[in-house]
VEXPARO-959108 format. One record per residue: residue number from 1; residue in three letters; x, y, z of N, C-alpha, C in turn. Coordinates in Angstrom, 3 decimals. Each point is the difference from the previous one (the first is absolute). Last residue first. Layout:
[NUM, 'ala', [X, Y, Z], [X, Y, Z], [X, Y, Z]],
...
***
This chain:
[212, 'arg', [-35.865, -98.518, -114.718], [0.596, 1.052, -1.222], [-0.303, -1.044, -1.369]],
[211, 'arg', [-1.428, -1.352, 4.525], [-1.003, 0.578, -0.719], [0.689, 0.639, -1.194]],
[210, 'arg', [2.934, -2.452, 2.924], [-1.060, -1.019, -0.736], [-0.953, 1.008, -0.918]],
[209, 'ile', [2.950, 2.240, 2.927], [0.642, -0.428, -0.851], [-0.873, -0.656, -0.979]],
[208, 'asn', [-1.913, 1.389, 3.675], [0.372, 1.198, -0.827], [0.672, -0.626, -1.457]],
[207, 'his', [-0.289, -2.807, 4.069], [-1.483, 0.234, -0.491], [0.055, 0.771, -1.362]],
[206, 'gly', [4.067, -0.550, 2.719], [-0.248, -1.107, -0.939], [-1.651, 0.386, -0.477]],
[205, 'val', [1.470, 2.969, 3.089], [1.002, 0.137, -1.287], [-0.706, -1.127, -1.066]],
[204, 'trp', [-2.129, -0.254, 4.169], [-0.261, 1.291, -0.625], [0.756, -0.066, -1.129]],
[203, 'ala', [1.417, -3.180, 2.691], [-1.097, -0.067, -0.379], [-0.828, 1.170, -0.896]],
[202, 'glu', [4.184, 0.608, 2.095], [0.272, -0.770, -0.832], [-1.306, -0.558, -0.569]],
[201, 'ala', [-0.394, 2.662, 3.770], [0.736, 0.795, -1.092], [0.153, -1.007, -1.335]],
[200, 'ala', [-1.326, -2.024, 4.009], [-1.484, 0.945, -0.462], [0.486, 0.737, -1.171]],
[199, 'leu', [3.213, -2.250, 2.446], [-0.690, -1.061, -0.699], [-1.095, 0.819, -0.745]],
[198, 'arg', [2.786, 2.602, 2.965], [0.624, -0.488, -1.328], [-0.775, -1.043, -1.046]],
[197, 'trp', [-1.871, 1.349, 4.502], [0.203, 1.223, -0.825], [0.629, -0.620, -1.569]],
[196, 'ala', [0.445, -2.749, 4.000], [-1.510, -0.070, -1.044], [-0.134, 1.220, -1.064]],
[195, 'pro', [4.930, -2.341, 1.453], [-1.249, 0.887, 0.476], [-1.252, -0.168, -0.516]],
[194, 'arg', [3.888, -3.832, 0.278], [-0.438, 0.862, -1.084], [-1.146, 1.149, 0.698]],
[193, 'gly', [1.864, -4.490, 1.692], [0.567, 0.970, 0.310], [-0.050, 1.496, -0.896]],
[192, 'thr', [-0.283, -5.193, -2.491], [-0.323, 0.661, 1.385], [0.749, 1.498, 0.481]],
[191, 'val', [-1.681, -4.229, -3.729], [0.522, 1.400, -0.178], [-0.212, 0.334, 1.422]],
[190, 'ile', [0.502, -4.838, -2.694], [-0.285, 0.232, 1.219], [0.438, 1.695, -0.105]],
[189, 'arg', [-1.339, -3.285, -3.901], [1.331, 0.753, 0.357], [-0.822, 0.643, 0.861]],
[188, 'gly', [-1.206, -4.613, -2.655], [-0.378, 1.233, 0.301], [1.315, 0.467, 0.702]],
[187, 'asp', [-0.533, -4.336, -1.621], [0.478, 0.996, -0.812], [-0.118, 0.894, 0.319]],
[186, 'arg', [-2.531, -2.997, 1.646], [1.295, -0.825, 0.115], [0.888, 1.258, -0.138]],
[185, 'leu', [-4.457, 0.426, -0.920], [0.599, 0.808, 1.063], [1.445, -0.625, 0.538]],
[184, 'lys', [-2.988, -2.085, -3.690], [0.603, 1.440, -0.340], [0.854, 0.820, 1.301]],
[183, 'ala', [-2.550, -4.090, 0.863], [1.154, -0.330, -1.216], [0.740, 1.574, 0.082]],
[182, 'leu', [-3.926, 0.218, 2.392], [0.966, -1.097, 0.999], [1.379, 0.163, -1.154]],
[181, 'phe', [-3.966, 1.735, -2.362], [0.750, 1.177, 1.165], [0.861, -0.803, 0.799]],
[180, 'asp', [-2.407, -2.915, -2.669], [0.961, 1.253, -0.713], [0.544, 1.115, 0.719]],
[179, 'gln', [-3.051, -2.910, 2.386], [1.205, -0.998, -0.688], [1.059, 1.028, -0.633]],
[178, 'pro', [-4.288, 1.884, 1.535], [0.984, -0.329, 0.778], [1.183, -0.981, -0.235]],
[177, 'gly', [-2.792, 3.629, -3.512], [-0.150, -1.213, 0.859], [1.109, -0.299, 0.874]],
[176, 'glu', [1.452, 2.823, -3.837], [-1.650, -0.541, 0.108], [-0.074, -0.987, 0.867]],
[175, 'phe', [3.606, 4.519, -0.934], [-0.396, -1.589, 0.123], [-1.519, -0.340, 0.145]],
[174, 'asp', [4.998, 4.020, -0.768], [-1.483, -0.481, 0.080], [-0.498, -1.697, 0.089]],
[173, 'glu', [5.166, 1.388, 1.221], [-0.767, -0.134, -1.311], [-1.502, -0.011, 0.315]],
[172, 'met', [3.161, 2.367, 3.753], [-0.213, -1.002, -0.541], [-0.484, -0.342, -1.398]],
[171, 'glu', [1.909, 2.801, 4.830], [-0.210, 0.154, -1.387], [-0.001, -1.209, -0.754]],
[170, 'ile', [-1.062, 1.574, 5.397], [0.338, -0.973, -1.153], [-0.249, 0.610, -1.489]],
[169, 'tyr', [0.320, 2.663, 5.388], [-0.575, -0.746, -1.142], [0.667, -0.855, -1.065]],
[168, 'val', [0.044, 3.731, 4.823], [0.560, -1.045, -0.861], [-1.220, -0.933, -0.854]],
[167, 'ser', [-0.990, 3.965, 1.990], [1.334, 0.356, 0.613], [0.849, -1.539, -0.450]],
[166, 'gly', [-4.561, 1.478, -1.109], [1.099, -0.192, -0.972], [1.365, 0.210, 0.707]],
[165, 'leu', [-4.215, 1.032, 3.133], [0.282, -0.591, -1.332], [0.629, 0.496, -1.129]],
[164, 'glu', [-0.459, 1.946, 4.485], [0.978, -1.346, -0.064], [-0.118, -0.769, -1.423]],
[163, 'glu', [-2.812, 3.824, 1.547], [1.230, 0.592, -0.153], [0.965, -1.228, -0.297]],
[162, 'leu', [-4.591, -0.550, 0.941], [0.175, 0.278, -1.419], [1.569, 0.277, 0.158]],
[161, 'thr', [-1.278, -3.291, 3.712], [-0.063, 1.135, -0.628], [0.286, 0.537, -1.413]],
[160, 'his', [0.432, -4.242, 1.972], [-1.392, 0.260, 0.403], [-0.307, 1.558, 0.157]],
[159, 'ala', [3.429, -4.011, -2.818], [-0.205, 1.452, 0.567], [-1.404, -0.046, 0.559]],
[158, 'asp', [3.506, -2.862, -1.627], [-0.858, -0.884, 1.064], [-0.538, 1.412, 0.491]],
[157, 'ser', [3.138, -0.763, -3.836], [0.146, 1.218, 0.977], [-0.829, -0.327, 1.296]],
[156, 'gly', [2.195, -3.879, -3.327], [-0.908, 1.033, -0.097], [0.044, 0.739, 1.352]],
[155, 'ala', [1.736, -4.586, -2.983], [0.482, 1.224, 0.467], [-1.465, 0.711, -0.028]],
[154, 'gly', [2.696, -5.370, -1.314], [-1.105, 1.204, -0.231], [0.060, 1.029, 0.814]],
[153, 'ala', [2.286, -4.879, -2.285], [0.450, 1.102, 0.874], [-1.146, 1.111, -0.307]],
[152, 'val', [-0.556, -5.402, -0.552], [0.286, 1.240, -0.766], [0.171, 1.212, 1.057]],
[151, 'ala', [1.470, -5.291, 1.345], [-1.109, 0.848, -0.278], [0.535, 1.121, -0.666]],
[150, 'gly', [2.652, -3.506, 2.076], [-0.117, -0.084, -1.451], [-1.442, 0.602, -0.443]],
[149, 'leu', [1.945, -0.538, 4.205], [-1.190, -0.754, 0.020], [-0.239, 0.274, -1.583]],
[148, 'ile', [3.889, 1.738, 2.016], [0.024, -1.150, 0.187], [-1.349, -1.068, -0.318]],
[147, 'ser', [0.327, 4.748, -1.072], [1.132, -0.594, -0.348], [-0.068, -1.805, 0.184]],
[146, 'cys', [-2.682, 3.439, 2.338], [-0.250, -0.249, -1.323], [1.088, -1.126, -0.755]],
[145, 'leu', [0.926, 1.480, 4.015], [-0.931, -0.970, 0.106], [-0.333, -0.362, -1.331]],
[144, 'asp', [2.846, 3.568, 0.386], [0.802, -1.220, 0.191], [-1.182, -1.281, 0.228]],
[143, 'ala', [-1.502, 4.495, -0.188], [0.558, -0.434, -1.233], [0.733, -1.142, 0.023]],
[142, 'ala', [-1.737, 1.800, 4.019], [-1.177, -0.563, -1.037], [0.742, -0.552, -1.245]],
[141, 'gln', [2.852, 1.894, 2.871], [-0.341, -1.238, 0.611], [-1.144, -0.515, -0.697]],
[140, 'arg', [0.980, 4.566, -1.062], [1.420, -1.088, -0.371], [-0.443, -1.268, 0.573]],
[139, 'asn', [-2.929, 2.873, 1.378], [-0.181, 0.117, -1.251], [1.090, -0.498, -0.370]],
[138, 'ser', [0.290, 0.704, 4.113], [-1.305, -0.785, -0.083], [-0.275, -0.388, -1.520]],
[137, 'lys', [3.489, 3.184, 1.721], [0.423, -1.292, -0.076], [-1.181, -1.296, -0.011]],
[136, 'glu', [-0.861, 5.068, -0.739], [0.868, -0.687, -1.180], [0.775, -1.666, 0.277]],
[135, 'asp', [-4.656, 1.803, 1.905], [1.154, 0.882, 0.014], [1.115, -0.851, -0.876]],
[134, 'ser', [-5.776, 1.173, -1.046], [1.035, -0.964, 0.940], [1.485, 0.452, -0.081]],
[133, 'arg', [-3.717, 1.654, -2.164], [-0.343, 0.292, 1.259], [1.279, -0.657, 0.825]],
[132, 'gly', [-0.882, -0.660, -4.599], [0.266, 1.351, 0.048], [0.213, 0.476, 1.552]],
[131, 'asn', [1.324, -4.848, -2.644], [-1.362, 0.617, 1.056], [0.241, 1.407, 0.253]],
[130, 'phe', [2.288, -4.243, -2.862], [0.175, 1.615, 0.306], [-1.343, 0.336, 0.403]],
[129, 'val', [0.429, -4.430, -1.252], [1.513, 0.427, 0.530], [0.146, 1.342, 0.165]],
[128, 'glu', [-4.438, -3.820, -0.323], [0.564, 1.608, 0.107], [1.355, 0.407, 0.354]],
[127, 'val', [-1.805, -4.588, -2.341], [0.159, 0.223, 1.175], [0.713, 1.580, -0.516]],
[126, 'ile', [-3.479, -4.035, -2.696], [0.787, 1.490, 0.357], [0.395, 0.243, 1.323]],
[125, 'asp', [-2.170, -4.505, -0.882], [0.421, 0.545, -1.334], [1.043, 1.160, 0.091]],
[124, 'ile', [-1.757, -3.982, 3.518], [0.605, 1.481, -0.194], [0.294, 0.264, -1.553]],
[123, 'arg', [-1.031, -4.626, 1.637], [-0.975, 0.651, -0.354], [0.279, 1.620, -0.006]],
[122, 'glu', [2.802, -3.237, 1.716], [-0.049, -0.496, -1.555], [-1.063, 0.738, -0.962]],
[121, 'ala', [1.052, 0.595, 5.078], [1.481, 0.348, -0.787], [-0.503, -0.249, -1.580]],
[120, 'leu', [-2.485, -0.214, 4.608], [-0.500, 0.385, -1.402], [1.001, 0.301, -1.108]],
[119, 'gly', [0.877, -1.534, 4.486], [-1.153, -0.465, -0.423], [-0.328, 0.228, -1.232]],
[118, 'gln', [3.200, 2.304, 1.871], [0.628, -1.259, -0.433], [-0.959, -0.674, -0.459]],
[117, 'ile', [-1.222, 4.074, 1.879], [0.768, 0.060, -1.187], [0.336, -1.073, -0.588]],
[116, 'ala', [-1.869, -0.177, 4.040], [-1.052, 0.282, -0.792], [0.649, -0.104, -1.244]],
[115, 'glu', [2.906, -0.119, 3.700], [-0.314, -1.354, -0.584], [-1.360, 0.346, -0.561]],
[114, 'glu', [2.160, 4.028, 1.029], [0.944, -0.916, -0.657], [-0.386, -1.269, -0.316]],
[113, 'ser', [-3.722, 3.811, 0.660], [1.211, -0.939, 0.699], [0.532, -0.566, -0.876]],
[112, 'leu', [-2.328, 4.631, -1.764], [-0.396, -1.745, 0.150], [1.207, -0.291, 0.923]],
[111, 'his', [-1.434, 5.201, 0.579], [0.521, -0.809, -1.095], [0.019, -1.680, 0.452]],
[110, 'arg', [-1.551, 4.964, 1.550], [-0.555, -1.150, 0.109], [0.439, -1.067, -0.944]],
[109, 'arg', [2.909, 4.351, 1.869], [-1.073, -0.516, -0.826], [-0.465, -1.484, 0.117]],
[108, 'ser', [4.123, 2.342, 1.709], [-1.080, 0.930, 0.320], [-1.469, -0.574, -0.683]],
[107, 'ser', [4.443, -2.180, -0.914], [-0.540, -0.276, 1.451], [-1.214, 0.744, 0.416]],
[106, 'asp', [1.452, -1.455, -5.125], [-0.020, 1.197, 0.934], [-0.476, -0.410, 1.584]],
[105, 'tyr', [0.998, -2.960, -3.856], [0.986, -0.178, 0.856], [-0.122, 1.574, 1.017]],
[104, 'pro', [-2.833, -1.435, -4.248], [0.175, -0.968, 0.930], [0.749, -0.239, 0.994]],
[103, 'his', [-2.641, 3.099, -3.118], [0.907, 0.331, 0.852], [0.078, -1.039, 1.018]],
[102, 'glu', [-3.067, -1.473, -3.914], [0.182, 1.153, 0.533], [0.970, -0.101, 1.137]],
[101, 'leu', [-1.587, -3.613, -3.946], [0.261, 0.090, 1.373], [0.771, 1.481, 0.190]],
[100, 'tyr', [-3.849, -2.292, -3.409], [1.315, 1.114, 0.154], [0.420, -0.305, 1.684]],
[99, 'val', [-3.030, -3.165, -3.967], [0.378, 0.230, 1.428], [1.353, 0.993, 0.011]],
[98, 'leu', [-4.177, -0.353, -4.011], [1.450, -0.272, 0.302], [0.120, 0.394, 1.698]],
[97, 'gly', [-4.751, -1.700, -3.304], [0.872, 0.838, 0.602], [1.654, -0.338, 0.567]],
[96, 'gly', [-4.049, -2.596, -1.941], [0.822, 0.611, -0.765], [0.754, 1.039, 0.588]],
[95, 'gln', [-3.382, -2.229, 2.327], [-0.441, 1.020, -0.391], [1.053, -0.079, -1.581]],
[94, 'ala', [1.580, -2.893, 3.427], [-1.319, -0.373, -0.645], [-0.859, 0.919, -0.725]],
[93, 'arg', [3.772, 1.246, 2.452], [0.468, -0.756, -1.217], [-1.204, -0.647, -0.705]],
[92, 'ile', [-0.653, 2.281, 4.013], [0.715, 0.975, -0.830], [0.194, -0.837, -1.204]],
[91, 'gln', [-1.235, -2.424, 3.370], [-1.398, 0.676, -0.063], [0.667, 0.875, -1.213]],
[90, 'arg', [3.406, -2.137, 2.048], [-0.733, -1.053, -0.545], [-1.347, 0.740, -0.785]],
[89, 'ala', [2.525, 2.363, 3.194], [0.572, -0.492, -1.565], [-0.370, -0.876, -0.610]],
[88, 'ala', [-1.686, 0.833, 3.902], [-0.329, 0.955, -0.547], [0.691, -0.151, -1.066]],
[87, 'glu', [0.351, -3.547, 2.628], [-1.231, -0.089, -0.398], [-0.463, 1.331, -0.765]],
[86, 'ser', [4.354, -0.517, 2.015], [-0.265, -0.934, -1.058], [-1.496, 0.111, -0.568]],
[85, 'pro', [1.256, 2.612, 4.043], [0.508, 0.494, -1.258], [0.032, -0.982, -1.290]],
[84, 'ser', [-3.818, -0.318, 3.751], [0.928, 0.073, -0.245], [0.998, 0.562, -1.216]],
[83, 'leu', [-4.182, 2.413, 1.373], [0.400, -1.045, -0.430], [1.213, -0.317, 0.424]],
[82, 'gly', [-2.113, 3.988, 0.960], [0.050, -0.748, 0.827], [0.254, -1.369, -0.518]],
[81, 'ala', [-2.633, 3.856, -2.998], [1.229, -0.073, 0.930], [0.078, -1.185, 1.009]],
[80, 'gln', [-2.072, -0.013, -4.804], [-0.259, -0.159, 1.243], [1.236, 0.238, 0.896]],
[79, 'ile', [-0.301, 1.567, -5.337], [0.088, -1.139, 0.761], [-0.005, 0.278, 1.408]],
[78, 'ala', [-2.083, 2.130, -5.160], [0.648, 0.011, 1.714], [-0.015, -1.170, 0.523]],
[77, 'glu', [-0.451, 0.076, -5.118], [-1.102, 0.155, 1.193], [1.223, 0.056, 1.329]],
[76, 'asp', [1.615, 0.234, -4.579], [-1.568, 0.214, -0.339], [-0.528, 0.085, 0.969]],
[75, 'leu', [5.129, 0.859, -0.806], [-0.951, -0.802, 0.769], [-1.276, 0.599, -0.852]],
[74, 'phe', [5.231, 0.999, -0.331], [-0.834, -0.454, -1.193], [-1.400, -0.910, 0.563]],
[73, 'leu', [4.013, 0.256, 3.513], [-0.370, 1.091, -0.918], [-0.717, -0.647, -1.091]],
[72, 'gly', [1.220, -0.291, 5.625], [-0.568, -0.860, -1.222], [-0.140, 0.849, -1.042]],
[71, 'val', [3.238, -0.199, 4.662], [-0.812, 0.658, -0.861], [-0.541, -0.720, -1.223]],
[70, 'ile', [1.411, -0.871, 5.597], [0.141, 0.096, -1.404], [-0.624, 0.670, -0.970]],
[69, 'glu', [1.237, -0.402, 5.824], [-0.815, 0.532, -0.987], [1.001, -0.731, -1.502]],
[68, 'gly', [-0.808, -2.082, 5.451], [0.631, 1.219, -0.990], [-0.510, 0.056, -1.243]],
[67, 'ala', [-1.528, -3.902, 2.647], [1.646, 0.184, 0.411], [0.720, 1.383, -0.547]],
[66, 'ser', [-4.548, -1.293, -0.737], [0.245, -0.463, 1.679], [1.274, 0.167, 0.052]],
[65, 'thr', [-2.038, 2.811, -3.640], [0.177, -1.070, 0.240], [0.364, -0.349, 1.233]],
[64, 'met', [-1.239, 4.318, -3.088], [0.260, -0.248, 1.234], [-0.335, -1.531, 0.450]],
[63, 'val', [0.687, 2.988, -5.189], [-0.699, -1.047, 0.882], [0.677, -0.413, 1.564]],
[62, 'glu', [-0.249, 3.620, -4.184], [0.773, -0.232, 0.909], [-0.434, -0.756, 0.922]],
[61, 'gln', [-1.203, 0.553, -5.377], [-0.713, 0.249, 1.629], [1.186, -0.480, 0.574]],
[60, 'gly', [-1.408, 1.393, -5.516], [0.862, -0.294, 0.985], [-0.609, 0.111, 1.468]],
[59, 'val', [-0.893, 1.220, -5.713], [-0.925, -0.307, 1.381], [0.992, -0.763, 0.806]],
[58, 'val', [1.020, 3.441, -4.199], [0.448, -1.600, 0.470], [-0.701, -0.009, 1.577]],
[57, 'val', [-1.081, 3.275, -4.688], [-0.022, -0.270, 1.490], [0.111, -1.428, 0.591]],
[56, 'arg', [-1.386, 2.721, -4.440], [1.579, -0.193, 0.076], [0.394, -0.101, 1.743]],
[55, 'ile', [-4.509, 1.204, -1.776], [0.160, -1.206, -0.251], [1.615, -0.609, 0.248]],
[54, 'phe', [-4.035, 3.752, 1.219], [1.815, 0.014, -0.021], [0.347, -1.391, -0.067]],
[53, 'gly', [-4.630, 1.443, 0.767], [0.454, 0.104, -1.499], [1.472, -0.083, -0.322]],
[52, 'gly', [-2.878, 0.004, 4.464], [0.168, 1.058, -0.830], [0.614, 0.078, -1.098]],
[51, 'ala', [-0.180, -3.935, 2.326], [-1.143, 0.294, -0.112], [-0.674, 1.314, -0.574]],
[50, 'arg', [4.626, -1.128, 1.238], [-0.551, -1.048, -1.102], [-1.415, 0.530, -0.353]],
[49, 'leu', [1.630, 1.982, 3.871], [0.837, 0.494, -1.063], [-0.224, -0.637, -1.432]],
[48, 'lys', [-1.915, -1.851, 3.940], [-0.472, 1.263, -0.083], [0.734, 0.403, -1.182]],
[47, 'leu', [1.998, -3.794, 1.532], [-1.617, -0.162, -0.905], [-0.548, 1.269, 0.004]],
[46, 'ala', [3.744, 0.132, 2.500], [0.531, -0.522, -1.679], [-1.371, 0.050, -0.450]],
[45, 'gly', [-0.370, 0.572, 4.451], [0.377, 1.172, -0.707], [0.137, -0.046, -1.500]],
[44, 'ala', [-1.267, -3.876, 2.736], [-1.042, 1.210, -0.170], [0.558, 1.008, -0.848]],
[43, 'ile', [1.881, -4.101, 2.025], [0.307, 0.587, -1.293], [-0.690, 0.811, -0.571]],
[42, 'thr', [2.275, -1.758, 5.254], [-1.262, 0.273, -1.077], [0.267, 0.456, -1.331]],
[41, 'asp', [3.097, -1.116, 4.201], [-1.469, -1.006, -0.249], [-0.916, 0.693, -0.621]],
[40, 'his', [3.406, 3.271, -0.420], [-0.056, -0.792, 1.252], [-1.058, -0.624, -0.195]],
[39, 'asp', [1.908, 1.814, -4.555], [-0.649, 0.286, 1.315], [0.143, -0.591, 0.859]],
[38, 'thr', [1.958, 1.021, -4.545], [0.162, -1.222, 0.607], [0.002, 0.321, 1.683]],
[37, 'leu', [0.030, 1.502, -5.751], [-0.715, 0.654, 1.598], [-0.318, -1.435, 0.495]],
[36, 'phe', [2.634, 1.749, -4.655], [-0.170, -0.799, 0.905], [-0.595, 0.400, 1.238]],
[35, 'val', [0.341, 1.680, -5.459], [-0.391, 0.535, 1.683], [-0.120, -1.224, 0.485]],
[34, 'pro', [2.458, 0.612, -5.090], [-1.130, -0.150, 0.975], [-0.012, -0.054, 1.512]],
[33, 'ala', [2.683, 3.156, -1.401], [-1.180, -0.867, -0.421], [0.643, -1.032, -0.465]],
[32, 'leu', [1.641, 5.094, 1.531], [0.222, -1.585, 0.683], [-1.591, -0.796, -0.479]],
[31, 'gly', [1.819, 4.911, -0.339], [0.412, -0.694, -1.118], [-0.314, -1.629, 0.310]],
[30, 'leu', [-0.929, 4.048, 2.635], [1.520, -0.535, 0.297], [0.393, -0.894, -1.293]],
[29, 'arg', [-4.520, 2.139, 0.013], [0.942, 0.847, 0.379], [1.547, -0.549, -0.130]],
[28, 'arg', [-3.453, -3.220, 0.640], [0.115, 0.502, -1.535], [0.936, 1.219, -0.150]],
[27, 'cys', [-0.705, -1.673, 4.425], [0.788, -0.910, -0.693], [0.187, 0.415, -1.586]],
[26, 'arg', [-3.031, 2.628, 2.872], [1.522, 0.112, 0.480], [0.949, -1.058, -1.018]],
[25, 'arg', [-4.785, -0.350, -0.432], [0.517, 1.189, -0.166], [1.473, 0.307, 0.012]],
[24, 'leu', [-1.869, -3.638, 2.102], [-0.065, -0.595, -1.507], [0.793, 1.391, -0.423]],
[23, 'val', [-1.062, 0.237, 4.464], [1.112, -0.698, -0.235], [0.232, -0.250, -1.525]],
[22, 'leu', [-3.900, 2.086, 1.224], [1.170, 0.897, 0.329], [1.473, -0.649, -0.307]],
[21, 'glu', [-4.078, -2.436, 0.183], [-0.100, 0.715, -1.306], [1.431, 1.023, 0.007]],
[20, 'pro', [-0.938, -2.770, 3.613], [0.382, -0.744, -1.093], [0.259, 0.932, -1.204]],
[19, 'glu', [0.185, 2.182, 4.873], [-1.043, -0.731, -0.687], [0.505, -0.469, -1.543]],
[18, 'ile', [2.548, 0.734, 4.804], [-0.077, 0.515, -1.009], [-0.929, -0.828, -1.065]],
[17, 'ser', [1.379, -0.662, 4.727], [-1.239, 0.855, -0.044], [0.220, 0.785, -1.448]],
[16, 'cys', [1.951, -4.657, 3.157], [0.282, 0.862, -1.135], [-1.309, 0.842, -0.033]],
[15, 'asp', [0.417, -4.068, 2.671], [1.351, 1.104, 0.437], [0.293, 0.918, -1.239]],
[14, 'phe', [-3.543, -3.478, -0.336], [-0.404, 0.513, 1.171], [1.300, 1.017, 0.698]],
[13, 'ser', [-1.290, -1.058, -5.258], [0.555, -0.517, 1.097], [-0.029, 0.639, 1.082]],
[12, 'ala', [-2.001, 1.546, -3.792], [-0.575, -1.303, 0.339], [0.634, -0.843, 1.205]],
[11, 'ala', [1.614, 4.018, -2.060], [-0.959, 0.287, 1.120], [-0.764, -1.232, 0.363]],
[10, 'ser', [4.658, -0.806, -2.669], [-0.950, 0.885, -0.115], [-0.958, 0.276, 1.178]],
[9, 'his', [5.035, -2.212, -2.038], [-1.033, 0.173, 0.773], [-0.932, 1.033, -0.029]],
[8, 'val', [4.220, -3.409, -2.851], [-0.552, 1.439, 0.421], [-1.246, -0.201, 0.802]],
[7, 'his', [3.966, -2.868, -2.649], [-0.122, 0.027, 1.645], [-0.578, 1.563, 0.238]],
[6, 'leu', [2.360, -1.352, -4.237], [-0.922, -1.149, 0.183], [-0.773, 0.280, 1.432]],
[5, 'asp', [1.706, 3.315, -4.058], [0.182, 0.070, 1.256], [-1.155, -1.294, 0.785]],
[4, 'val', [2.046, 1.344, -5.367], [-1.168, -0.411, 1.026], [0.740, 0.090, 1.226]],
[3, 'arg', [0.492, 1.644, -5.607], [0.842, 0.137, 1.402], [-1.316, -0.424, 1.078]],
[2, 'val', [1.131, -1.469, -5.762], [-0.764, 0.724, 1.236], [0.842, 0.164, 1.317]],
[1, 'met', [0.714, -0.624, -5.724], [0.613, -0.107, 1.079], [-1.046, 0.720, 1.215]],
***
């Protein structure tokens, strides 16, 4: 089993100051792996980690389209900002990536419009049913949308600080590649509201048990 946080930012994003290496280090302390990095309109942070020899990094991007944001996971190349949602989703899929609809009902965020969501309905692989920065009502509405679309439920902290990492994560079977990930994510368990210190303690205990 692995623990994954599907929505994480680093200093590669315009609104975050935490270097990718520090994000990786914190995720390791919390027992979160593989590391999903989903910076705004760039994959530079994730590629930097890959270049440093950290293979278990899922390259993602929170893409600003002409009608709001969507996330692409398992990318090889960055998606240009400003494309239509349909074209952005097409390019994500063309790379073998997954289309992840994040915080779709959070009014304080740059989410997709209802019209755009309808236009993408058949291309949305995952809906973020729990965002660590969204309120309960927004997350509940997202869960309803996920059910309507028949998509797979996802979750992420949307961390822009180290302290936010691990506030929500998914426990699931380990995976190889995007389609295996998607299939196993269906049986994943979303864990929320656990303080970072407890996650760190559990990760430390688990590491020492494995060493015995």
